[in-house]
C-alpha positions as CSV (number, residue, x, y, z in Angstrom):
1,M,0.1,0.3,0.6
2,I,2.8,2.5,0.9
3,L,4.4,1.6,-2.4
4,F,1.4,2.4,-4.4
5,A,0.9,5.3,-2.3
6,V,4.6,7.4,-2.8
7,L,4.0,5.9,-6.7
8,Y,1.1,7.9,-6.8
9,F,1.7,10.7,-5.0
10,D,4.8,11.1,-6.4
11,V,2.9,11.1,-9.9
12,M,0.4,13.5,-9.3
13,L,3.3,15.9,-7.4
14,N,5.4,15.9,-10.7
15,V,1.8,16.8,-12.5
16,G,1.1,19.6,-10.4
17,L,-2.1,18.7,-8.1
18,F,-0.8,20.4,-5.2
19,D,0.8,23.9,-6.2
20,P,-1.6,25.8,-6.2
21,L,-2.2,25.2,-2.7
22,C,1.5,24.9,-1.7
23,E,1.9,28.3,-3.8
24,L,-1.5,29.7,-1.9
25,F,0.3,29.1,1.5
26,I,3.4,30.2,0.0
27,K,2.1,33.7,-0.5
28,K,0.8,34.1,2.2
29,A,3.5,33.2,4.6
30,K,5.6,35.9,3.3
31,G,8.7,34.9,4.9
32,D,7.6,35.3,8.2
33,P,8.6,31.9,10.3
34,L,5.8,31.1,12.1
35,K,3.5,31.8,8.9
36,V,5.7,29.3,7.4
37,M,5.7,26.7,10.1
38,M,1.7,27.3,10.1
39,A,1.9,26.8,6.0
40,T,3.5,23.4,6.6
41,V,1.5,22.1,9.0
42,L,-1.8,23.5,7.1
43,T,-0.5,21.5,3.9
44,A,0.7,18.5,5.4
45,T,-3.1,18.3,7.3
46,D,-4.4,18.2,4.1
47,V,-2.0,16.0,2.5
48,T,-2.6,13.3,5.1
49,M,-6.3,12.6,4.5
50,N,-5.0,9.8,2.6
51,G,-3.4,8.3,5.6
52,D,0.3,7.6,4.8
53,T,3.0,9.7,6.5
54,T,5.4,8.9,3.7
55,T,3.3,10.7,1.3
56,T,2.5,13.4,3.3
57,I,6.6,14.0,3.9
58,I,7.5,14.0,0.6
59,I,4.8,16.4,-0.7
60,C,6.0,19.0,2.2
61,V,10.2,19.3,1.7
62,A,8.7,19.3,-2.4
63,A,7.1,21.6,-1.8
64,F,8.8,24.4,0.9
65,L,12.4,23.2,0.0
66,Q,12.8,26.6,-1.1
67,L,11.4,28.4,1.2
68,Y,12.7,26.7,3.8
69,K,16.1,27.8,1.9
């Protein structure tokens, strides 16, 4: 099940399924560390609805890596 979820969400990341949601949270954060943390929490909450922690980590790291740098 985890293998399927990782492959499925990898394809969905490449297609850009989560880009609008992540871009919205990044625009709202405006570089404030507290807002960045809250955006990460909200993104993880939205993504984790499928119940798989691995894909949540993959999506959050891919979406917020540039913002964290």
